[in-house]
C-alpha positions as CSV (number, residue, x, y, z in Angstrom):
1,X,10.3,31.3,-56.8
2,X,13.8,31.9,-58.3
3,X,12.6,33.8,-61.3
4,X,10.7,36.3,-59.1
5,X,13.7,36.7,-56.9
6,X,16.1,37.0,-59.8
7,X,13.9,39.9,-61.1
8,X,14.2,41.6,-57.7
9,X,10.5,40.9,-57.0
10,X,10.9,38.4,-54.2
11,X,9.6,38.6,-50.7
12,X,8.0,36.6,-47.8
13,X,4.5,35.2,-48.2
14,X,1.9,36.2,-45.7
15,X,3.3,36.8,-42.2
16,X,6.5,34.9,-43.0
17,X,6.2,32.9,-39.8
18,X,4.9,29.8,-41.4
19,X,7.2,26.7,-41.4
20,X,8.6,25.4,-44.7
21,X,10.2,22.1,-45.1
22,X,12.6,21.8,-48.0
23,X,15.2,19.5,-49.5
24,X,18.1,19.8,-52.1
25,X,17.5,17.9,-55.4
26,X,20.7,15.8,-54.8
27,X,19.4,14.8,-51.4
28,X,15.9,13.8,-52.5
29,X,17.4,11.6,-55.2
30,X,19.8,10.0,-52.7
31,X,17.0,9.5,-50.2
32,X,14.8,7.8,-52.8
33,X,17.7,5.4,-53.6
34,X,18.4,4.9,-49.9
35,X,14.8,4.0,-49.3
36,X,14.7,1.6,-52.2
37,X,17.8,-0.2,-51.0
38,X,17.1,-0.2,-47.3
39,X,14.7,-3.0,-46.3
40,X,14.4,-1.7,-42.8
41,X,12.5,1.4,-44.0
42,X,8.8,0.6,-43.9
43,X,5.9,2.9,-45.0
44,X,6.3,6.5,-46.1
45,X,9.5,8.5,-45.8
46,X,9.3,12.3,-45.7
47,X,11.5,13.7,-48.4
48,X,12.6,16.8,-46.5
49,X,15.7,17.8,-44.5
50,X,15.6,17.7,-40.7
51,X,16.0,21.5,-40.7
52,X,12.7,23.2,-41.6
53,X,12.8,27.0,-41.7
54,X,10.3,29.9,-41.4
55,X,9.2,31.4,-44.7
56,X,10.9,34.7,-43.8
57,X,14.2,32.9,-43.2
58,X,13.8,31.0,-46.5
59,X,13.1,34.3,-48.3
60,X,16.3,35.9,-46.8
61,X,18.4,32.9,-47.7
62,X,17.1,32.7,-51.3
63,X,17.6,36.4,-51.8
64,X,21.1,36.2,-50.5
65,X,22.0,33.2,-52.7
66,X,20.7,35.1,-55.7
67,X,22.4,38.4,-54.6
68,X,19.0,40.2,-54.7
69,X,16.9,42.0,-52.2
70,X,13.6,40.5,-51.0
71,X,11.5,43.6,-50.3
72,X,8.2,42.7,-52.1
73,X,6.1,40.6,-49.6
74,X,3.0,38.9,-50.9
75,X,0.3,39.8,-48.4
76,X,-2.1,36.9,-47.4
77,X,-5.2,38.8,-48.6
78,X,-3.6,39.3,-52.1
79,X,-2.7,35.6,-52.3
80,X,-6.1,34.5,-51.2
81,X,-7.7,36.8,-53.8
82,X,-5.5,35.7,-56.6
83,X,-5.1,32.0,-55.8
84,X,-8.2,31.1,-53.8
85,X,-7.9,27.8,-51.9
86,X,-4.5,27.2,-53.4
87,X,-3.1,30.1,-51.3
88,X,-3.2,27.7,-48.3
89,X,-0.3,25.9,-49.9
90,X,1.8,29.0,-49.5
91,X,0.3,30.4,-46.2
92,X,-0.2,27.3,-44.1
93,X,2.6,26.1,-41.8
94,X,4.2,22.8,-42.7
95,X,6.9,21.7,-40.3
96,X,7.6,18.2,-41.6
97,X,10.4,16.2,-40.0
98,X,12.1,13.1,-41.7
99,X,12.0,10.9,-38.6
100,X,12.2,7.6,-40.5
101,X,15.0,8.7,-42.8
102,X,17.1,10.0,-39.9
103,X,16.4,6.9,-37.7
104,X,17.5,4.7,-40.6
105,X,20.8,6.6,-40.8
106,X,20.4,8.6,-44.0
107,X,23.1,11.2,-44.3
108,X,22.2,14.5,-46.0
109,X,24.7,16.1,-48.3
110,X,22.9,19.5,-47.9
111,X,21.2,19.6,-44.5
112,X,21.4,23.4,-44.1
113,X,19.4,25.8,-46.3
114,X,22.2,28.3,-47.0
115,X,24.6,25.6,-48.1
116,X,21.9,24.0,-50.3
117,X,20.9,27.2,-52.0
118,X,24.6,28.3,-52.4
119,X,25.2,25.0,-54.2
120,X,22.1,25.4,-56.5
121,X,22.8,29.0,-57.4
122,X,26.6,29.3,-57.4
123,X,27.9,31.7,-60.0
């Protein structure tokens, strides 16, 4: 997404109301290590932060982090036409919560989107 936004061509996908779960690269690496070292964690662990956001909010935050506007939305019909079934990956809502990681005491370094994107795209 970053190249499109850097070029000033970013925008929300579909309605922008769909949930998006996300995680900073440093946190997913730390979570993988935490899970490997923590015997109390059993089964799968969702590699996401406990703060999912709506697509429109993610779009605004990414645009702000890159100091760009986000005025080119990708309408659902266009995504469906161009991407077929894969468009569901962008248009379906996925509000995933890391219940096991949080219950086991994992501490996120970047639990908030604006801070995470600010770290990734600092000048």
